[in-house]
N, C-alpha and C positions, 0 to 999 in steps of 0.2 A: 818486929812489925813486918808484915808482908807488904812490899812495895811493888809487886807485880801488877801491871795494869792489864786486865783481861777485857776491858771494854773495847769493842771493835768500832772503827770510825764509820760514821754514816756515809752514804753515797756522796761522792764529790768532795770528801774531806780526807785529810791525812793527819797523822799525829804530828803535832807541832813541837819542835825542840826536844826530840827524844834524848838528846845528850844532856839536858838540864836535870841535875839531881834533885832540885827542889820540886820540879814537876813530877818526878817519879813518885814522890810522896803525895802531892796534892792533885795530880792529874789522873788520867791523861787529858790534855787539851788538844782539840782538833781544829785545824784551820782549813778554809776552803782552798782547793787545789789551785785555782787560778786567781784567787784573791777577789773574785767577783761573784758573790752568791746571788741567787735569785731573790727577788723581792719577798720579804717575810722570812728570810733565812739570815742567820747571823754570820758574820765573818769568822768567828771562832765560837766553839761551843764545848761543853763538858756534860757528862752524864752524872747527875748527883747520886752519890752512894751514901751508905750509912757512915762511912769514914769522914764524910764532909759535914756531918750534922752535929748540932749542939745537944744539950741535955733535954731540950724540949721536943727533939725529933725533927726540927726544921734544919735546912742548910745554914751552917754557922755564918754569921755576918763577916767574920774574918776570911772565910773561904770566898765569899762573894766579893770582898774587897781585893783579895789576892787575884781573883779571875778578872776583875775590872782593871787592875794594874797591868795584867797581861794584855788586855784588850787595848789599852792605850798604845802599846807598842805595836800590836797587830795592825791597828787602824793607821798608824803613822809610819809603818815599816818602810814604805817606798821613799820617804823623805830622809831617811838615815843614810842613804847612798852607801850602804855596806858597812857603815860605822856602828858603834854601839851607843847606848844612851843610858841615862839615869832619870828616875822620877824625882822632880824637885818638889812638887806639891801634888796632892790628889784630894779631891772632895767627893764625898759619897752621900747620897740620900736614899735611905731604905724606903721602898714603896710597898712591897708585899713580900710574903714568905715564899720560899721555894722548898721543895720536899724531895726525899729520895725517890728516884724514878723519873724525875724531871730532866729533860734536856735543857740546860740553861745556855742561852745564846747571847752574843754581844754584837752590837752594831754601833757605828758612830761616824764622826768626821774629824779630819784635821782642819781646825778653824784657821790657823795661822802658823807660818814658819818664819822666824826672823833670820836675818843675816848672821847673827851670832849663834845660831843653832838652837834656839828655843822653839818649842812646838807646843801650841795650845790645842788640846784635843778634848772632845766631849762625846758621850754616848750613853747607851743604856744596856742593861741586862734584861732579858725577857725569857719567858717560857710560853710558847704559843702566843696568845693575844694578851698575856698578863705581863705588865712591866714590874720588874722586881727591884731594880736599883738604877738610879741615875748617877752618872759620874762625870767628872771633868778632871783634867790634870795638865800639868806643865812639865814637859820633858826637856832634857838638855842633851844634845848630840855631843858625843865624845869621840874625837878622831882616833882611829886605831892604827893609822899608818905609823910604821916604825916601832910598834909594840912587840 
């Protein structure tokens, strides 16, 4: 399988986590350079290709959920304070289909961070004015000091 990513980042975006082997297969995913996109732009985005599609030709639901999971971490990145985290739970609601050639974007908010390191996050995937998927998740911060 060819895992080379030939999609170029849009203006003001850079490839996110290009050391991540999983993303080399499923990406590339791009993140806004200063973590503050303009209104109507997503914090992270990817360009839907044939490799992301199901047998019906639409972007596979598993790919959308994978991207939403990445979005949970992008949205709450500042709250991790340099540590890593894991997804504890994630909920997804499929709203509309996405297709090859679409730029699929994610935006959302960190709703709450607890003292114990739990983070409640919610957001949406969209393409232009079309909402594709609504998601929410609970993340757990894992300290990396001494690892």
